[in-house]
N, C-alpha and C positions, 0 to 999 in steps of 0.2 A: 574534604571540604573544598568547596569551590569558591574562591574569593576572586571576584572580578574587580579589577582595578579600572577606574575610569567611569564606571556606571554610578550615577547618583540615584539615590532613592527619592522617589516622589513624595512630597508632603501629603499627608492624608487630608482629604477635603470633607467638610461637613456639609451635607446636602440639606438645605433648609426648606425645600419645597414640600416634602411630606409633613414637616413640622407645622408649616403655615396652613396646609390643608386640614390637619387635625384641629388646629385652633379655630379655623373658620367654621368647621362642623360644630364644634362646641359652642361657639358664639351664636350660630343659627339656632341650635337647640335651646339655648337659654332665652333667646329672643322669642321663640315660638311658645315656649312653656311658661313664661312669666306672665302673670295676670296684672294688668294695669288697672287700678281702681281710680275712678274719677269721682270726686266728691263735688256734686253740683249744688248742693244746698247744705246749709248748716242745720243740724238738729238742735233746735232751741225750744225751751219751754217759756212761754210768755208769762209775765207776771199778771196776777189778777187783782182787781180792785172792785170794791163795792161803792158804786156811785149812784146817786139818784138822778133821775131825769131832770133836766132843767125845768124849773117851775115857770120861769118867764121866758117867753120867746122874744128875741130882739126884734125891734121894728126894722122892716126891710123895705128898701126902695128897689124895685125891679125896673131896671132901665133896659129897654129892648131897642136893638138897632137892626133894621132889616136891610136886605141887599139893595133896596132903592134909595136908602139914605133917610128913611123915616125913623123918628125917635118916639118912644112912648115911655112914660114913667108911671108905674103901677097901672098899666093898661089904658092910660089916658094919653092920647096923642098930643104932642107938642110940636111947635114949629121951631126949627133950629136956626138961629141967626148967628150966634157966636157962643164961645165957651162960657162967658159970664152970664148970658141969658139962660143957658142950660143949667148952670149952677143955681141961679135964682129960681128956676122952675123946680129943681130938686128941693131947695129950702121950702118953697111954698107947699109942695106935696108933703114934705115931712111935717110941716106945721099943721096941715089939715088932717094928717093921719094920727095926730095925737102923740107925737114923739117929743113931747116937751121935756127938755133936760137930758135926753139921751141921744147919743149919736147913732143914726141908723146904719145898718149894713147895706151897702150898695151892691146889688147883684147885677152884673152885666150879662145880658142875654143877647149875644150877637149872632147874626146869621153867618153861616160859613162863607158866604160870598160877599159879606159886608167889607167895605174898604177898611184897611188898618187904621186910617186916620180917624174914622168915625169912632172906633173903640178908644183911641187915644184921646179924642174929644171928651168922651164920658169920663175917662180917668182923670183928665185935667179938671173937668167941672167938679168932680167929687173932691179933688184937692182944694179948689177954690172955695167950695162950700164948707170946707173944714171937716169933711167926713174921712176918717182914717181907715175905716174897715171897708174893704172892697174885695169882692170875689167874682169869679166867672162861672157861669152855668154851662154845663155840657151834657149831652145825652150819652147814655151808655150804648155801646154797640155801634156798628158802622151803618150810617144812613145811606140808603141806595135810591 
C-alpha cells in the first residue's frame, strides 16, 4: 500500500452544465409540442320569445341637419334662429302630424360634415320641447 502523506484529496465537483442543457431541451420540447387554444367567442344559445309586431308605429319627427347648416323637420325646411325657435317648430310639426297626446320619437339625421353644435342644438330643442325619445340615424357600410 502506498500512503502518501501530505497530499490532499480533491473534493468531487458536480458539473451542472449538462443538467441545464437537458432541462432546456425538455423545456423547448414542451413549448413546441403544447397546443395553445384561444377561445375568442363564447358559445351561447340565445333565448327565444314569441312577440308580435308592434301594431302602432310611433310618431316620428325626422330632423335633418346638412353640412351647410340647414335644418328640416319631416322634410320641411325651417330657418334656425335659436334653440327655442327650433323647439317651437318641432311642436308645430308634431301638432300638424296628429301626434296628439303622444310624445314623438325625434330622429336626428345629421350629415357627417355637419358641425357638432348643430346636432347639439337639435338635442337641446328636443329637450326644451319636452320630447324624451331621441335617436340618431346612420347608414350601413362606409360611404365613399
